[in-house]
N, C-alpha and C positions, 0 to 999 in steps of 0.2 A: 909131203902135204901133212903127214901126221905130226911132225915136229912143230910146223908153223901153226897148225890148228890147236895143238895142246898149248903152245905159248900164248897165242892171241886169245882163244875162246876160254881156256881154263886158267889164264893168268899164271902160268908157272915159270915165265921167262925170268923174272926178277923176284925170287922169293924173299920175304922179309923175315928171315930167320937169323938167329944169332951164331949158330954153330954150323960147321960144315956138314955134320951128320944130319942135322934137321933139314938143310937145303937138299941133300941127297934124298931124303925120304919124301920131301915136297914134290920133287920131280917124278919119282917113282909112282906116288899116289896120283899125280896128274895124268900120267900116262895109263894107269890102271882105270881111272875114271873115263878117259878118252876111249879105251877099249870097251868098257861096259856100256857106254853110250852107243857105240857102233853095234855092239852085240845085241842090245836091246832093239835097236832099229831093224836089224836084219832078221833076228830070230823070234822076237816077241811081238812086235808091232804088226798088226794085220795088213796094213797098207803102207806104201812109201810116204815119207814126209812131204808135205807141200813145199814147193820151192819158194824161198823168200826172194831170191834175186835170180833172174834168168840171164843167161849170157850165151853167145853162140858156142855150140859144141858141148854144152852141159848135157851129160847123159843120165845122171842120177842125183840122188840127194847129197848135198854137201854136208860137212860136219856141223856147220851152222844150222842148216835145215833140220838135221837130227835133233841138235840140242834144243832148238826152239820147239819141236814137236814134243820132246820129253818134258820140257817145262810146262807146255800147255796141257799135256795130259796129267801132270801132277796137279795143275791148278784145277782142272775138271774133276779129278777124283777127290781132292780136297773140298771143293765146293759142293759136290754131291753129298759128302758125309757131314760137312759142318752146316750146310744150308739145305735142308731138305726142300724139294720143290714147292710144297704148299706155303712154306715159310718164306720163300723168295719173293721179296717185293721188288717194285721197279728200282728202288734206290740200291739194293743189293745187286741186282742184274746190271745196273749201270756201273757200279764199281768193279764187278767181275769182268765186264766187257772192256773196261779201261785197263784192268790188269792184264788181259789177254794181249792187248795192243802193245803194252810196255814190255811184256815177256817176248813178243815176237820181234820188237825192235832191239832188244838186248842181245839177240844172237847176232 
């Protein structure tokens, strides 16, 4: 599962590099990122990620669930710092809600 997730979700299957060494670095970096996302989910996040897709026998969060949760948390943190609550008008909330939907679908 790790190789498939890293290839599909982090797009390291076909690196667009010109040298062999750069392609090797791309794969290593992709697997490091994969490990960091799982570590963040298991050690830092207070609750498990919500399931994006349910199927029979699914027992825990998939890598796509973890990645979507990380993206959403990054958006929440950025929106809290960039748009303080009093300054958030309905148009900003509408854009942020739309971004949340797109980030969830991207996983």
